[in-house]
C-alpha beads as a LAMMPS data file, in Angstrom:
LAMMPS data file: protein, C-alpha beads

113 atoms
112 bonds

1 atom types
1 bond types

-500.0 500.0 xlo xhi
-500.0 500.0 ylo yhi
-500.0 500.0 zlo zhi

Masses

1 110.0

Atoms # bond

1 1 1 321.288 21.283 476.756
2 1 1 318.820 19.598 474.421
3 1 1 315.420 18.623 475.779
4 1 1 313.867 15.448 474.415
5 1 1 310.708 13.595 475.243
6 1 1 308.712 10.751 473.794
7 1 1 305.109 10.222 474.803
8 1 1 303.188 7.453 473.058
9 1 1 299.815 8.822 471.984
10 1 1 300.898 12.479 471.731
11 1 1 300.076 13.028 468.042
12 1 1 299.983 16.821 468.319
13 1 1 303.397 17.124 469.981
14 1 1 302.142 19.305 472.839
15 1 1 303.583 17.013 475.539
16 1 1 300.190 15.715 476.654
17 1 1 297.754 13.009 475.569
18 1 1 294.246 14.386 475.373
19 1 1 291.149 14.696 473.203
20 1 1 293.097 16.486 470.445
21 1 1 295.306 13.395 470.055
22 1 1 292.283 11.097 470.131
23 1 1 290.675 13.125 467.329
24 1 1 293.807 12.702 465.180
25 1 1 293.716 8.948 465.746
26 1 1 289.959 8.759 465.117
27 1 1 290.297 10.663 461.831
28 1 1 292.812 8.130 460.482
29 1 1 291.533 4.992 462.220
30 1 1 291.454 1.928 459.962
31 1 1 293.712 3.417 457.278
32 1 1 297.264 2.749 456.074
33 1 1 300.324 4.857 455.379
34 1 1 300.312 7.297 458.286
35 1 1 303.007 8.700 460.566
36 1 1 303.200 9.009 464.353
37 1 1 301.665 12.505 464.193
38 1 1 298.753 11.005 462.247
39 1 1 298.013 8.306 464.841
40 1 1 300.380 5.444 463.932
41 1 1 301.882 5.293 467.432
42 1 1 303.446 1.836 467.027
43 1 1 304.990 2.579 463.608
44 1 1 303.514 -0.513 461.946
45 1 1 302.054 1.358 458.962
46 1 1 298.420 1.471 459.990
47 1 1 296.204 3.237 462.523
48 1 1 294.380 0.543 464.453
49 1 1 293.401 -0.766 467.875
50 1 1 297.051 -1.207 468.866
51 1 1 297.572 2.539 468.374
52 1 1 294.394 3.260 470.321
53 1 1 295.716 1.111 473.186
54 1 1 298.926 3.166 473.309
55 1 1 296.921 6.401 473.373
56 1 1 294.513 5.064 476.007
57 1 1 297.398 3.946 478.219
58 1 1 298.718 7.509 478.387
59 1 1 295.433 9.414 478.139
60 1 1 295.473 12.304 480.598
61 1 1 299.276 12.361 480.893
62 1 1 300.598 15.938 480.787
63 1 1 304.383 16.342 480.769
64 1 1 303.938 20.134 480.828
65 1 1 302.396 19.909 484.307
66 1 1 305.268 17.727 485.535
67 1 1 307.859 20.141 484.135
68 1 1 306.136 23.124 485.758
69 1 1 305.928 21.418 489.141
70 1 1 309.630 20.489 489.144
71 1 1 310.952 23.816 487.839
72 1 1 309.715 25.984 490.735
73 1 1 312.878 26.557 492.773
74 1 1 314.775 23.590 491.325
75 1 1 317.212 23.200 488.476
76 1 1 316.258 20.861 485.645
77 1 1 319.179 18.611 486.517
78 1 1 317.743 18.114 490.013
79 1 1 314.412 16.796 488.740
80 1 1 314.256 13.016 489.024
81 1 1 311.703 10.535 487.754
82 1 1 311.445 7.189 489.491
83 1 1 310.190 4.424 487.235
84 1 1 308.488 1.479 488.895
85 1 1 308.462 -1.987 487.286
86 1 1 305.225 -2.498 485.360
87 1 1 303.659 -5.594 483.824
88 1 1 302.911 -5.235 480.120
89 1 1 300.156 -6.658 477.967
90 1 1 301.428 -5.544 474.584
91 1 1 304.750 -4.215 473.370
92 1 1 306.120 -2.732 470.153
93 1 1 309.673 -1.856 469.139
94 1 1 310.612 1.750 468.353
95 1 1 314.263 1.813 467.370
96 1 1 316.050 0.383 470.396
97 1 1 313.268 1.436 472.777
98 1 1 310.306 -0.573 473.941
99 1 1 306.848 0.966 473.863
100 1 1 304.249 -0.884 475.871
101 1 1 300.791 -0.613 477.317
102 1 1 300.097 -1.452 480.932
103 1 1 297.747 -4.173 482.064
104 1 1 294.754 -3.151 484.139
105 1 1 295.087 -6.375 486.084
106 1 1 298.085 -8.661 486.140
107 1 1 298.609 -12.357 486.628
108 1 1 301.544 -14.648 487.398
109 1 1 302.016 -15.364 483.678
110 1 1 302.605 -11.708 482.708
111 1 1 306.059 -10.687 481.602
112 1 1 307.764 -8.238 483.960
113 1 1 310.117 -5.954 482.069

Bonds

1 1 1 2
2 1 2 3
3 1 3 4
4 1 4 5
5 1 5 6
6 1 6 7
7 1 7 8
8 1 8 9
9 1 9 10
10 1 10 11
11 1 11 12
12 1 12 13
13 1 13 14
14 1 14 15
15 1 15 16
16 1 16 17
17 1 17 18
18 1 18 19
19 1 19 20
20 1 20 21
21 1 21 22
22 1 22 23
23 1 23 24
24 1 24 25
25 1 25 26
26 1 26 27
27 1 27 28
28 1 28 29
29 1 29 30
30 1 30 31
31 1 31 32
32 1 32 33
33 1 33 34
34 1 34 35
35 1 35 36
36 1 36 37
37 1 37 38
38 1 38 39
39 1 39 40
40 1 40 41
41 1 41 42
42 1 42 43
43 1 43 44
44 1 44 45
45 1 45 46
46 1 46 47
47 1 47 48
48 1 48 49
49 1 49 50
50 1 50 51
51 1 51 52
52 1 52 53
53 1 53 54
54 1 54 55
55 1 55 56
56 1 56 57
57 1 57 58
58 1 58 59
59 1 59 60
60 1 60 61
61 1 61 62
62 1 62 63
63 1 63 64
64 1 64 65
65 1 65 66
66 1 66 67
67 1 67 68
68 1 68 69
69 1 69 70
70 1 70 71
71 1 71 72
72 1 72 73
73 1 73 74
74 1 74 75
75 1 75 76
76 1 76 77
77 1 77 78
78 1 78 79
79 1 79 80
80 1 80 81
81 1 81 82
82 1 82 83
83 1 83 84
84 1 84 85
85 1 85 86
86 1 86 87
87 1 87 88
88 1 88 89
89 1 89 90
90 1 90 91
91 1 91 92
92 1 92 93
93 1 93 94
94 1 94 95
95 1 95 96
96 1 96 97
97 1 97 98
98 1 98 99
99 1 99 100
100 1 100 101
101 1 101 102
102 1 102 103
103 1 103 104
104 1 104 105
105 1 105 106
106 1 106 107
107 1 107 108
108 1 108 109
109 1 109 110
110 1 110 111
111 1 111 112
112 1 112 113
């Protein structure tokens, strides 16, 4: 079994979005020619406010904590994540996947994906 995860904003690859990831983004902010691990979270070739928005949307997320809480007495196959519909303010394409940031407040005109 191959484990895979994708967490927008996780520049360090430690399965969480925290101050270490922010520092990577801050170091490269306003520059061109960087990779995801250097803060270009939307893969558009620069590190800018759009990348900051992706990081901010996931700041504090820790997939390690989720994995630890589901592994106690349960098989990995039994762990289930329920995804609720969310309204999005901004979206970027990553391959065939959609990366988006959540709105703090929503209105009737927001697109529901």
